[in-house]
mmCIF file as Biopython writes it, N, C-alpha, C and O atoms, coordinates in Angstrom:
data_model
#
loop_
_atom_site.group_PDB
_atom_site.id
_atom_site.type_symbol
_atom_site.label_atom_id
_atom_site.label_alt_id
_atom_site.label_comp_id
_atom_site.label_asym_id
_atom_site.label_entity_id
_atom_site.label_seq_id
_atom_site.pdbx_PDB_ins_code
_atom_site.Cartn_x
_atom_site.Cartn_y
_atom_site.Cartn_z
_atom_site.occupancy
_atom_site.B_iso_or_equiv
_atom_site.auth_seq_id
_atom_site.auth_asym_id
_atom_site.pdbx_PDB_model_num
ATOM 1   N N  . MET A ? 1  ? -0.295 26.464  -16.633 1.0 0.0 1  A 1 
ATOM 2   C CA . MET A ? 1  ? -0.121 25.519  -17.575 1.0 0.0 1  A 1 
ATOM 3   C C  . MET A ? 1  ? 1.830  25.808  -17.211 1.0 0.0 1  A 1 
ATOM 4   O O  . MET A ? 1  ? 2.717  24.971  -17.042 1.0 0.0 1  A 1 
ATOM 5   N N  . ASN A ? 2  ? 1.894  27.483  -17.204 1.0 0.0 2  A 1 
ATOM 6   C CA . ASN A ? 2  ? 2.891  27.437  -17.123 1.0 0.0 2  A 1 
ATOM 7   C C  . ASN A ? 2  ? 3.907  27.646  -15.551 1.0 0.0 2  A 1 
ATOM 8   O O  . ASN A ? 2  ? 5.100  27.599  -15.253 1.0 0.0 2  A 1 
ATOM 9   N N  . ARG A ? 3  ? 2.453  27.919  -14.771 1.0 0.0 3  A 1 
ATOM 10  C CA . ARG A ? 3  ? 2.940  27.826  -13.732 1.0 0.0 3  A 1 
ATOM 11  C C  . ARG A ? 3  ? 3.216  26.499  -12.448 1.0 0.0 3  A 1 
ATOM 12  O O  . ARG A ? 3  ? 3.639  26.579  -11.295 1.0 0.0 3  A 1 
ATOM 13  N N  . PHE A ? 4  ? 2.760  25.332  -13.271 1.0 0.0 4  A 1 
ATOM 14  C CA . PHE A ? 4  ? 2.721  24.264  -12.678 1.0 0.0 4  A 1 
ATOM 15  C C  . PHE A ? 4  ? 4.228  23.529  -13.134 1.0 0.0 4  A 1 
ATOM 16  O O  . PHE A ? 4  ? 4.964  22.958  -12.329 1.0 0.0 4  A 1 
ATOM 17  N N  . LEU A ? 5  ? 4.460  23.653  -14.355 1.0 0.0 5  A 1 
ATOM 18  C CA . LEU A ? 5  ? 5.743  23.569  -14.951 1.0 0.0 5  A 1 
ATOM 19  C C  . LEU A ? 5  ? 6.884  23.934  -14.437 1.0 0.0 5  A 1 
ATOM 20  O O  . LEU A ? 5  ? 7.864  23.194  -14.350 1.0 0.0 5  A 1 
ATOM 21  N N  . ILE A ? 6  ? 6.803  25.643  -13.890 1.0 0.0 6  A 1 
ATOM 22  C CA . ILE A ? 6  ? 7.539  25.571  -12.691 1.0 0.0 6  A 1 
ATOM 23  C C  . ILE A ? 6  ? 8.305  25.868  -11.628 1.0 0.0 6  A 1 
ATOM 24  O O  . ILE A ? 6  ? 9.381  26.381  -11.324 1.0 0.0 6  A 1 
ATOM 25  N N  . VAL A ? 7  ? 7.060  25.197  -11.038 1.0 0.0 7  A 1 
ATOM 26  C CA . VAL A ? 7  ? 6.983  24.652  -9.750  1.0 0.0 7  A 1 
ATOM 27  C C  . VAL A ? 7  ? 7.186  23.058  -9.871  1.0 0.0 7  A 1 
ATOM 28  O O  . VAL A ? 7  ? 7.495  22.451  -8.845  1.0 0.0 7  A 1 
ATOM 29  N N  . ALA A ? 8  ? 7.044  22.434  -10.947 1.0 0.0 8  A 1 
ATOM 30  C CA . ALA A ? 8  ? 7.820  20.802  -10.870 1.0 0.0 8  A 1 
ATOM 31  C C  . ALA A ? 8  ? 8.781  20.653  -11.001 1.0 0.0 8  A 1 
ATOM 32  O O  . ALA A ? 8  ? 9.510  19.740  -10.613 1.0 0.0 8  A 1 
ATOM 33  N N  . GLY A ? 9  ? 9.074  21.983  -11.878 1.0 0.0 9  A 1 
ATOM 34  C CA . GLY A ? 9  ? 11.195 21.818  -11.751 1.0 0.0 9  A 1 
ATOM 35  C C  . GLY A ? 9  ? 11.235 22.322  -11.007 1.0 0.0 9  A 1 
ATOM 36  O O  . GLY A ? 9  ? 12.445 22.148  -10.859 1.0 0.0 9  A 1 
ATOM 37  N N  . ILE A ? 10 ? 10.973 22.949  -10.182 1.0 0.0 10 A 1 
ATOM 38  C CA . ILE A ? 10 ? 12.090 23.233  -9.051  1.0 0.0 10 A 1 
ATOM 39  C C  . ILE A ? 10 ? 11.753 22.313  -8.112  1.0 0.0 10 A 1 
ATOM 40  O O  . ILE A ? 10 ? 12.617 22.181  -7.246  1.0 0.0 10 A 1 
ATOM 41  N N  . VAL A ? 11 ? 10.221 21.229  -7.916  1.0 0.0 11 A 1 
ATOM 42  C CA . VAL A ? 11 ? 9.864  20.407  -6.829  1.0 0.0 11 A 1 
ATOM 43  C C  . VAL A ? 11 ? 11.369 19.674  -7.261  1.0 0.0 11 A 1 
ATOM 44  O O  . VAL A ? 11 ? 12.254 19.854  -6.424  1.0 0.0 11 A 1 
ATOM 45  N N  . LEU A ? 12 ? 11.787 18.794  -8.587  1.0 0.0 12 A 1 
ATOM 46  C CA . LEU A ? 12 ? 12.376 17.640  -9.233  1.0 0.0 12 A 1 
ATOM 47  C C  . LEU A ? 12 ? 13.609 18.366  -8.667  1.0 0.0 12 A 1 
ATOM 48  O O  . LEU A ? 12 ? 14.104 17.512  -7.932  1.0 0.0 12 A 1 
ATOM 49  N N  . ILE A ? 13 ? 14.362 19.436  -8.599  1.0 0.0 13 A 1 
ATOM 50  C CA . ILE A ? 13 ? 15.572 20.349  -8.415  1.0 0.0 13 A 1 
ATOM 51  C C  . ILE A ? 13 ? 15.531 19.346  -6.657  1.0 0.0 13 A 1 
ATOM 52  O O  . ILE A ? 13 ? 16.192 18.331  -6.440  1.0 0.0 13 A 1 
ATOM 53  N N  . LEU A ? 14 ? 14.817 19.853  -5.908  1.0 0.0 14 A 1 
ATOM 54  C CA . LEU A ? 14 ? 14.903 20.222  -4.745  1.0 0.0 14 A 1 
ATOM 55  C C  . LEU A ? 14 ? 14.919 18.768  -4.248  1.0 0.0 14 A 1 
ATOM 56  O O  . LEU A ? 14 ? 15.745 18.575  -3.356  1.0 0.0 14 A 1 
ATOM 57  N N  . ILE A ? 15 ? 14.140 17.623  -4.649  1.0 0.0 15 A 1 
ATOM 58  C CA . ILE A ? 15 ? 14.079 16.280  -4.866  1.0 0.0 15 A 1 
ATOM 59  C C  . ILE A ? 15 ? 15.573 15.370  -5.071  1.0 0.0 15 A 1 
ATOM 60  O O  . ILE A ? 15 ? 16.074 14.318  -4.676  1.0 0.0 15 A 1 
ATOM 61  N N  . GLY A ? 16 ? 15.903 16.535  -5.965  1.0 0.0 16 A 1 
ATOM 62  C CA . GLY A ? 16 ? 17.529 16.049  -6.673  1.0 0.0 16 A 1 
ATOM 63  C C  . GLY A ? 16 ? 18.200 16.518  -5.145  1.0 0.0 16 A 1 
ATOM 64  O O  . GLY A ? 16 ? 18.117 15.625  -4.302  1.0 0.0 16 A 1 
ATOM 65  N N  . LEU A ? 17 ? 18.634 17.371  -4.836  1.0 0.0 17 A 1 
ATOM 66  C CA . LEU A ? 17 ? 19.412 17.956  -4.066  1.0 0.0 17 A 1 
ATOM 67  C C  . LEU A ? 17 ? 19.097 17.686  -2.738  1.0 0.0 17 A 1 
ATOM 68  O O  . LEU A ? 17 ? 19.945 17.906  -1.872  1.0 0.0 17 A 1 
ATOM 69  N N  . LEU A ? 18 ? 17.817 17.166  -2.401  1.0 0.0 18 A 1 
ATOM 70  C CA . LEU A ? 18 ? 18.151 16.749  -1.063  1.0 0.0 18 A 1 
ATOM 71  C C  . LEU A ? 18 ? 17.158 14.815  -1.231  1.0 0.0 18 A 1 
ATOM 72  O O  . LEU A ? 18 ? 16.175 14.239  -0.766  1.0 0.0 18 A 1 
ATOM 73  N N  . TRP A ? 19 ? 18.563 14.502  -2.431  1.0 0.0 19 A 1 
ATOM 74  C CA . TRP A ? 19 ? 18.093 12.193  -1.998  1.0 0.0 19 A 1 
ATOM 75  C C  . TRP A ? 19 ? 18.652 11.697  -1.479  1.0 0.0 19 A 1 
ATOM 76  O O  . TRP A ? 19 ? 18.483 10.493  -1.284  1.0 0.0 19 A 1 
ATOM 77  N N  . PRO A ? 20 ? 19.854 12.563  -0.868  1.0 0.0 20 A 1 
ATOM 78  C CA . PRO A ? 20 ? 21.101 11.543  -0.319  1.0 0.0 20 A 1 
ATOM 79  C C  . PRO A ? 20 ? 20.396 11.370  0.998   1.0 0.0 20 A 1 
ATOM 80  O O  . PRO A ? 20 ? 20.699 10.586  1.897   1.0 0.0 20 A 1 
ATOM 81  N N  . TRP A ? 21 ? 19.241 12.375  0.956   1.0 0.0 21 A 1 
ATOM 82  C CA . TRP A ? 21 ? 18.897 12.293  2.457   1.0 0.0 21 A 1 
ATOM 83  C C  . TRP A ? 21 ? 17.053 11.942  2.925   1.0 0.0 21 A 1 
ATOM 84  O O  . TRP A ? 21 ? 16.366 11.942  3.946   1.0 0.0 21 A 1 
ATOM 85  N N  . LEU A ? 22 ? 16.866 11.648  1.300   1.0 0.0 22 A 1 
ATOM 86  C CA . LEU A ? 22 ? 15.206 11.130  1.087   1.0 0.0 22 A 1 
ATOM 87  C C  . LEU A ? 22 ? 15.489 9.502   0.942   1.0 0.0 22 A 1 
ATOM 88  O O  . LEU A ? 22 ? 14.842 8.694   1.608   1.0 0.0 22 A 1 
ATOM 89  N N  . ARG A ? 23 ? 16.674 9.043   -0.137  1.0 0.0 23 A 1 
ATOM 90  C CA . ARG A ? 23 ? 16.649 7.279   0.259   1.0 0.0 23 A 1 
ATOM 91  C C  . ARG A ? 23 ? 16.865 6.647   1.486   1.0 0.0 23 A 1 
ATOM 92  O O  . ARG A ? 23 ? 16.686 5.430   1.508   1.0 0.0 23 A 1 
ATOM 93  N N  . HIS A ? 24 ? 17.227 7.242   2.564   1.0 0.0 24 A 1 
ATOM 94  C CA . HIS A ? 24 ? 16.523 6.504   3.805   1.0 0.0 24 A 1 
ATOM 95  C C  . HIS A ? 24 ? 15.064 6.784   4.337   1.0 0.0 24 A 1 
ATOM 96  O O  . HIS A ? 24 ? 14.639 6.158   5.308   1.0 0.0 24 A 1 
ATOM 97  N N  . LEU A ? 25 ? 14.412 7.599   3.778   1.0 0.0 25 A 1 
ATOM 98  C CA . LEU A ? 25 ? 12.851 7.288   4.454   1.0 0.0 25 A 1 
ATOM 99  C C  . LEU A ? 25 ? 12.541 5.728   4.273   1.0 0.0 25 A 1 
ATOM 100 O O  . LEU A ? 25 ? 13.337 4.791   4.217   1.0 0.0 25 A 1 
ATOM 101 N N  . PRO A ? 26 ? 10.868 5.734   4.186   1.0 0.0 26 A 1 
ATOM 102 C CA . PRO A ? 26 ? 11.319 3.778   4.672   1.0 0.0 26 A 1 
ATOM 103 C C  . PRO A ? 26 ? 10.789 3.745   3.188   1.0 0.0 26 A 1 
ATOM 104 O O  . PRO A ? 26 ? 10.615 2.534   3.046   1.0 0.0 26 A 1 
ATOM 105 N N  . LEU A ? 27 ? 10.445 4.298   2.063   1.0 0.0 27 A 1 
ATOM 106 C CA . LEU A ? 27 ? 9.100  4.734   1.347   1.0 0.0 27 A 1 
ATOM 107 C C  . LEU A ? 27 ? 9.457  3.476   0.237   1.0 0.0 27 A 1 
ATOM 108 O O  . LEU A ? 27 ? 10.476 3.370   -0.445  1.0 0.0 27 A 1 
ATOM 109 N N  . GLY A ? 28 ? 8.484  2.721   0.277   1.0 0.0 28 A 1 
ATOM 110 C CA . GLY A ? 28 ? 9.021  1.583   -0.476  1.0 0.0 28 A 1 
ATOM 111 C C  . GLY A ? 28 ? 9.301  0.046   0.513   1.0 0.0 28 A 1 
ATOM 112 O O  . GLY A ? 28 ? 9.606  -1.043  0.025   1.0 0.0 28 A 1 
ATOM 113 N N  . ARG A ? 29 ? 9.102  0.337   1.962   1.0 0.0 29 A 1 
ATOM 114 C CA . ARG A ? 29 ? 9.225  -1.064  2.867   1.0 0.0 29 A 1 
ATOM 115 C C  . ARG A ? 29 ? 8.293  -0.373  3.748   1.0 0.0 29 A 1 
ATOM 116 O O  . ARG A ? 29 ? 8.712  -0.139  4.882   1.0 0.0 29 A 1 
ATOM 117 N N  . LEU A ? 30 ? 7.275  -0.052  3.491   1.0 0.0 30 A 1 
ATOM 118 C CA . LEU A ? 30 ? 6.200  0.288   4.142   1.0 0.0 30 A 1 
ATOM 119 C C  . LEU A ? 30 ? 5.514  -0.786  4.457   1.0 0.0 30 A 1 
ATOM 120 O O  . LEU A ? 30 ? 5.405  -1.679  3.617   1.0 0.0 30 A 1 
ATOM 121 N N  . PRO A ? 31 ? 4.871  -0.917  5.827   1.0 0.0 31 A 1 
ATOM 122 C CA . PRO A ? 31 ? 3.759  -2.795  6.139   1.0 0.0 31 A 1 
ATOM 123 C C  . PRO A ? 31 ? 2.453  -2.488  5.595   1.0 0.0 31 A 1 
ATOM 124 O O  . PRO A ? 31 ? 1.585  -1.733  6.032   1.0 0.0 31 A 1 
ATOM 125 N N  . GLY A ? 32 ? 2.480  -3.309  4.427   1.0 0.0 32 A 1 
ATOM 126 C CA . GLY A ? 32 ? 1.258  -3.121  3.284   1.0 0.0 32 A 1 
ATOM 127 C C  . GLY A ? 32 ? 2.102  -3.292  1.911   1.0 0.0 32 A 1 
ATOM 128 O O  . GLY A ? 32 ? 1.553  -3.514  0.832   1.0 0.0 32 A 1 
ATOM 129 N N  . ASP A ? 33 ? 3.347  -3.178  2.061   1.0 0.0 33 A 1 
ATOM 130 C CA . ASP A ? 33 ? 3.950  -3.058  0.563   1.0 0.0 33 A 1 
ATOM 131 C C  . ASP A ? 33 ? 3.886  -4.091  0.311   1.0 0.0 33 A 1 
ATOM 132 O O  . ASP A ? 33 ? 4.542  -4.697  1.158   1.0 0.0 33 A 1 
ATOM 133 N N  . LEU A ? 34 ? 3.212  -5.179  -0.825  1.0 0.0 34 A 1 
ATOM 134 C CA . LEU A ? 34 ? 3.535  -6.836  -1.055  1.0 0.0 34 A 1 
ATOM 135 C C  . LEU A ? 34 ? 4.550  -6.851  -1.171  1.0 0.0 34 A 1 
ATOM 136 O O  . LEU A ? 34 ? 5.208  -5.812  -1.109  1.0 0.0 34 A 1 
ATOM 137 N N  . HIS A ? 35 ? 5.048  -7.944  -1.372  1.0 0.0 35 A 1 
ATOM 138 C CA . HIS A ? 35 ? 6.679  -8.497  -1.553  1.0 0.0 35 A 1 
ATOM 139 C C  . HIS A ? 35 ? 6.353  -10.383 -1.986  1.0 0.0 35 A 1 
ATOM 140 O O  . HIS A ? 35 ? 6.135  -11.391 -1.313  1.0 0.0 35 A 1 
ATOM 141 N N  . ILE A ? 36 ? 6.430  -10.194 -2.890  1.0 0.0 36 A 1 
ATOM 142 C CA . ILE A ? 36 ? 6.397  -12.051 -2.639  1.0 0.0 36 A 1 
ATOM 143 C C  . ILE A ? 36 ? 7.417  -12.882 -3.818  1.0 0.0 36 A 1 
ATOM 144 O O  . ILE A ? 36 ? 7.518  -12.756 -5.038  1.0 0.0 36 A 1 
ATOM 145 N N  . SER A ? 37 ? 8.109  -13.789 -2.806  1.0 0.0 37 A 1 
ATOM 146 C CA . SER A ? 37 ? 9.867  -14.314 -3.771  1.0 0.0 37 A 1 
ATOM 147 C C  . SER A ? 37 ? 9.267  -15.938 -4.161  1.0 0.0 37 A 1 
ATOM 148 O O  . SER A ? 37 ? 8.931  -16.915 -3.492  1.0 0.0 37 A 1 
ATOM 149 N N  . ARG A ? 38 ? 9.307  -15.769 -4.922  1.0 0.0 38 A 1 
ATOM 150 C CA . ARG A ? 38 ? 9.820  -17.931 -5.058  1.0 0.0 38 A 1 
ATOM 151 C C  . ARG A ? 38 ? 11.205 -17.747 -5.658  1.0 0.0 38 A 1 
ATOM 152 O O  . ARG A ? 38 ? 12.143 -16.950 -5.643  1.0 0.0 38 A 1 
ATOM 153 N N  . GLU A ? 39 ? 10.833 -18.916 -6.200  1.0 0.0 39 A 1 
ATOM 154 C CA . GLU A ? 39 ? 12.168 -19.864 -6.624  1.0 0.0 39 A 1 
ATOM 155 C C  . GLU A ? 39 ? 12.455 -18.696 -7.550  1.0 0.0 39 A 1 
ATOM 156 O O  . GLU A ? 39 ? 13.343 -17.857 -7.400  1.0 0.0 39 A 1 
ATOM 157 N N  . SER A ? 40 ? 11.533 -18.774 -8.567  1.0 0.0 40 A 1 
ATOM 158 C CA . SER A ? 40 ? 11.784 -17.701 -10.057 1.0 0.0 40 A 1 
ATOM 159 C C  . SER A ? 40 ? 11.548 -17.216 -10.339 1.0 0.0 40 A 1 
ATOM 160 O O  . SER A ? 40 ? 11.621 -17.074 -11.560 1.0 0.0 40 A 1 
ATOM 161 N N  . PHE A ? 41 ? 10.882 -16.236 -9.413  1.0 0.0 41 A 1 
ATOM 162 C CA . PHE A ? 41 ? 9.361  -15.012 -9.427  1.0 0.0 41 A 1 
ATOM 163 C C  . PHE A ? 41 ? 9.284  -14.335 -8.493  1.0 0.0 41 A 1 
ATOM 164 O O  . PHE A ? 41 ? 8.898  -14.788 -7.415  1.0 0.0 41 A 1 
ATOM 165 N N  . GLN A ? 42 ? 9.591  -13.218 -8.644  1.0 0.0 42 A 1 
ATOM 166 C CA . GLN A ? 42 ? 9.048  -12.021 -7.970  1.0 0.0 42 A 1 
ATOM 167 C C  . GLN A ? 42 ? 8.802  -11.104 -7.724  1.0 0.0 42 A 1 
ATOM 168 O O  . GLN A ? 42 ? 9.547  -10.380 -8.384  1.0 0.0 42 A 1 
ATOM 169 N N  . PHE A ? 43 ? 7.843  -10.215 -6.832  1.0 0.0 43 A 1 
ATOM 170 C CA . PHE A ? 43 ? 6.597  -9.491  -7.275  1.0 0.0 43 A 1 
ATOM 171 C C  . PHE A ? 43 ? 6.660  -8.510  -6.198  1.0 0.0 43 A 1 
ATOM 172 O O  . PHE A ? 43 ? 6.171  -8.794  -5.104  1.0 0.0 43 A 1 
ATOM 173 N N  . TYR A ? 44 ? 7.156  -7.504  -6.381  1.0 0.0 44 A 1 
ATOM 174 C CA . TYR A ? 44 ? 7.209  -6.580  -5.725  1.0 0.0 44 A 1 
ATOM 175 C C  . TYR A ? 44 ? 5.862  -5.191  -5.601  1.0 0.0 44 A 1 
ATOM 176 O O  . TYR A ? 44 ? 6.489  -4.237  -6.062  1.0 0.0 44 A 1 
ATOM 177 N N  . PHE A ? 45 ? 5.039  -4.878  -5.390  1.0 0.0 45 A 1 
ATOM 178 C CA . PHE A ? 45 ? 4.019  -3.930  -5.358  1.0 0.0 45 A 1 
ATOM 179 C C  . PHE A ? 45 ? 3.771  -3.120  -4.605  1.0 0.0 45 A 1 
ATOM 180 O O  . PHE A ? 45 ? 2.768  -3.489  -3.993  1.0 0.0 45 A 1 
ATOM 181 N N  . PRO A ? 46 ? 4.277  -1.687  -4.083  1.0 0.0 46 A 1 
ATOM 182 C CA . PRO A ? 46 ? 4.455  -0.742  -3.426  1.0 0.0 46 A 1 
ATOM 183 C C  . PRO A ? 46 ? 2.949  -0.193  -2.716  1.0 0.0 46 A 1 
ATOM 184 O O  . PRO A ? 46 ? 2.973  1.007   -2.442  1.0 0.0 46 A 1 
ATOM 185 N N  . LEU A ? 47 ? 1.897  -0.778  -2.450  1.0 0.0 47 A 1 
ATOM 186 C CA . LEU A ? 47 ? 0.848  -0.520  -1.825  1.0 0.0 47 A 1 
ATOM 187 C C  . LEU A ? 47 ? 0.838  1.203   -1.435  1.0 0.0 47 A 1 
ATOM 188 O O  . LEU A ? 47 ? 0.883  2.317   -1.956  1.0 0.0 47 A 1 
ATOM 189 N N  . THR A ? 48 ? 0.723  0.344   0.175   1.0 0.0 48 A 1 
ATOM 190 C CA . THR A ? 48 ? 1.099  1.318   0.875   1.0 0.0 48 A 1 
ATOM 191 C C  . THR A ? 48 ? 1.548  3.141   0.807   1.0 0.0 48 A 1 
ATOM 192 O O  . THR A ? 48 ? 1.017  4.212   1.099   1.0 0.0 48 A 1 
ATOM 193 N N  . THR A ? 49 ? 3.018  2.583   0.157   1.0 0.0 49 A 1 
ATOM 194 C CA . THR A ? 49 ? 3.377  3.007   -0.468  1.0 0.0 49 A 1 
ATOM 195 C C  . THR A ? 49 ? 2.729  4.422   -1.607  1.0 0.0 49 A 1 
ATOM 196 O O  . THR A ? 49 ? 2.832  5.646   -1.691  1.0 0.0 49 A 1 
ATOM 197 N N  . SER A ? 50 ? 2.314  3.726   -2.045  1.0 0.0 50 A 1 
ATOM 198 C CA . SER A ? 50 ? 1.655  4.550   -3.486  1.0 0.0 50 A 1 
ATOM 199 C C  . SER A ? 50 ? 0.400  4.929   -3.130  1.0 0.0 50 A 1 
ATOM 200 O O  . SER A ? 50 ? -0.256 5.486   -4.009  1.0 0.0 50 A 1 
ATOM 201 N N  . ILE A ? 51 ? -0.022 4.796   -2.235  1.0 0.0 51 A 1 
ATOM 202 C CA . ILE A ? 51 ? -1.385 5.906   -1.187  1.0 0.0 51 A 1 
ATOM 203 C C  . ILE A ? 51 ? -0.756 6.768   -0.992  1.0 0.0 51 A 1 
ATOM 204 O O  . ILE A ? 51 ? -0.904 7.912   -1.423  1.0 0.0 51 A 1 
ATOM 205 N N  . LEU A ? 52 ? 0.203  6.284   -0.182  1.0 0.0 52 A 1 
ATOM 206 C CA . LEU A ? 52 ? 0.548  7.830   0.820   1.0 0.0 52 A 1 
ATOM 207 C C  . LEU A ? 52 ? 0.850  8.798   -0.124  1.0 0.0 52 A 1 
ATOM 208 O O  . LEU A ? 52 ? 0.195  9.840   -0.106  1.0 0.0 52 A 1 
ATOM 209 N N  . VAL A ? 53 ? 2.049  8.582   -1.249  1.0 0.0 53 A 1 
ATOM 210 C CA . VAL A ? 53 ? 2.015  9.307   -2.110  1.0 0.0 53 A 1 
ATOM 211 C C  . VAL A ? 53 ? 1.498  10.015  -3.159  1.0 0.0 53 A 1 
ATOM 212 O O  . VAL A ? 53 ? 1.915  11.001  -3.767  1.0 0.0 53 A 1 
ATOM 213 N N  . SER A ? 54 ? 0.055  9.023   -3.314  1.0 0.0 54 A 1 
ATOM 214 C CA . SER A ? 54 ? -1.042 9.804   -3.531  1.0 0.0 54 A 1 
ATOM 215 C C  . SER A ? 54 ? -1.544 10.944  -3.104  1.0 0.0 54 A 1 
ATOM 216 O O  . SER A ? 54 ? -1.681 12.048  -3.630  1.0 0.0 54 A 1 
ATOM 217 N N  . LEU A ? 55 ? -1.961 10.228  -1.404  1.0 0.0 55 A 1 
ATOM 218 C CA . LEU A ? 55 ? -2.199 11.476  -0.377  1.0 0.0 55 A 1 
ATOM 219 C C  . LEU A ? 55 ? -1.768 12.760  -0.701  1.0 0.0 55 A 1 
ATOM 220 O O  . LEU A ? 55 ? -2.381 13.801  -0.939  1.0 0.0 55 A 1 
ATOM 221 N N  . LEU A ? 56 ? -0.252 12.389  -0.648  1.0 0.0 56 A 1 
ATOM 222 C CA . LEU A ? 56 ? 0.304  13.903  -0.333  1.0 0.0 56 A 1 
ATOM 223 C C  . LEU A ? 56 ? 0.673  14.665  -1.557  1.0 0.0 56 A 1 
ATOM 224 O O  . LEU A ? 56 ? 1.264  15.741  -1.459  1.0 0.0 56 A 1 
ATOM 225 N N  . LEU A ? 57 ? 0.298  14.071  -2.886  1.0 0.0 57 A 1 
ATOM 226 C CA . LEU A ? 57 ? 0.350  14.936  -4.103  1.0 0.0 57 A 1 
ATOM 227 C C  . LEU A ? 57 ? -0.662 15.539  -3.835  1.0 0.0 57 A 1 
ATOM 228 O O  . LEU A ? 57 ? -0.522 16.746  -3.639  1.0 0.0 57 A 1 
ATOM 229 N N  . THR A ? 58 ? -2.374 14.814  -3.696  1.0 0.0 58 A 1 
ATOM 230 C CA . THR A ? 58 ? -3.325 15.556  -3.635  1.0 0.0 58 A 1 
ATOM 231 C C  . THR A ? 58 ? -3.361 16.786  -2.827  1.0 0.0 58 A 1 
ATOM 232 O O  . THR A ? 58 ? -3.787 17.837  -3.305  1.0 0.0 58 A 1 
ATOM 233 N N  . LEU A ? 59 ? -3.030 16.714  -1.904  1.0 0.0 59 A 1 
ATOM 234 C CA . LEU A ? 59 ? -3.178 17.663  -0.580  1.0 0.0 59 A 1 
ATOM 235 C C  . LEU A ? 59 ? -2.246 18.979  -1.407  1.0 0.0 59 A 1 
ATOM 236 O O  . LEU A ? 59 ? -2.740 20.040  -1.789  1.0 0.0 59 A 1 
ATOM 237 N N  . LEU A ? 60 ? -0.699 18.539  -1.555  1.0 0.0 60 A 1 
ATOM 238 C CA . LEU A ? 60 ? -0.466 19.293  -2.349  1.0 0.0 60 A 1 
ATOM 239 C C  . LEU A ? 60 ? -0.774 20.131  -3.737  1.0 0.0 60 A 1 
ATOM 240 O O  . LEU A ? 60 ? -0.441 21.316  -3.718  1.0 0.0 60 A 1 
ATOM 241 N N  . LEU A ? 61 ? -1.083 19.871  -4.347  1.0 0.0 61 A 1 
ATOM 242 C CA . LEU A ? 61 ? -2.391 20.163  -5.480  1.0 0.0 61 A 1 
ATOM 243 C C  . LEU A ? 61 ? -3.457 20.567  -5.194  1.0 0.0 61 A 1 
ATOM 244 O O  . LEU A ? 61 ? -4.055 21.267  -6.012  1.0 0.0 61 A 1 
ATOM 245 N N  . TRP A ? 62 ? -3.939 20.309  -4.155  1.0 0.0 62 A 1 
ATOM 246 C CA . TRP A ? 62 ? -5.389 20.799  -3.517  1.0 0.0 62 A 1 
ATOM 247 C C  . TRP A ? 62 ? -5.169 23.077  -2.880  1.0 0.0 62 A 1 
ATOM 248 O O  . TRP A ? 62 ? -5.901 24.067  -2.914  1.0 0.0 62 A 1 
ATOM 249 N N  . LEU A ? 63 ? -3.461 22.704  -2.326  1.0 0.0 63 A 1 
ATOM 250 C CA . LEU A ? 63 ? -2.438 24.052  -1.335  1.0 0.0 63 A 1 
ATOM 251 C C  . LEU A ? 63 ? -2.837 25.046  -2.783  1.0 0.0 63 A 1 
ATOM 252 O O  . LEU A ? 63 ? -3.601 25.952  -3.114  1.0 0.0 63 A 1 
ATOM 253 N N  . PHE A ? 64 ? -1.809 24.227  -3.315  1.0 0.0 64 A 1 
ATOM 254 C CA . PHE A ? 64 ? -1.602 25.191  -4.695  1.0 0.0 64 A 1 
ATOM 255 C C  . PHE A ? 64 ? -2.485 25.953  -5.257  1.0 0.0 64 A 1 
ATOM 256 O O  . PHE A ? 64 ? -2.261 27.152  -5.420  1.0 0.0 64 A 1 
ATOM 257 N N  . ARG A ? 65 ? -4.048 25.153  -5.784  1.0 0.0 65 A 1 
ATOM 258 C CA . ARG A ? 65 ? -5.173 25.500  -6.526  1.0 0.0 65 A 1 
ATOM 259 C C  . ARG A ? 65 ? -5.674 26.918  -5.382  1.0 0.0 65 A 1 
ATOM 260 O O  . ARG A ? 65 ? -6.218 27.974  -5.705  1.0 0.0 65 A 1 
ATOM 261 N N  . LYS A ? 66 ? -5.389 26.601  -4.451  1.0 0.0 66 A 1 
ATOM 262 C CA . LYS A ? 66 ? -6.495 27.976  -3.378  1.0 0.0 66 A 1 
ATOM 263 C C  . LYS A ? 66 ? -5.505 29.200  -3.492  1.0 0.0 66 A 1 
ATOM 264 O O  . LYS A ? 66 ? -5.791 30.276  -2.967  1.0 0.0 66 A 1 
#
């Protein structure tokens, strides 16, 4: 558990430092992300982005466990 918290902290620091460049990635605007706009209603669900992030996290956690 200690190792996981240290790695998670380092990853969050790296994301924070790289944020000016990471925010230009098309995450949240990928094909398959649902966005429905009506007169008085907006619904947004980043389906494709959620799947992609889940796959990346699964791969990273799988690599750390080996």
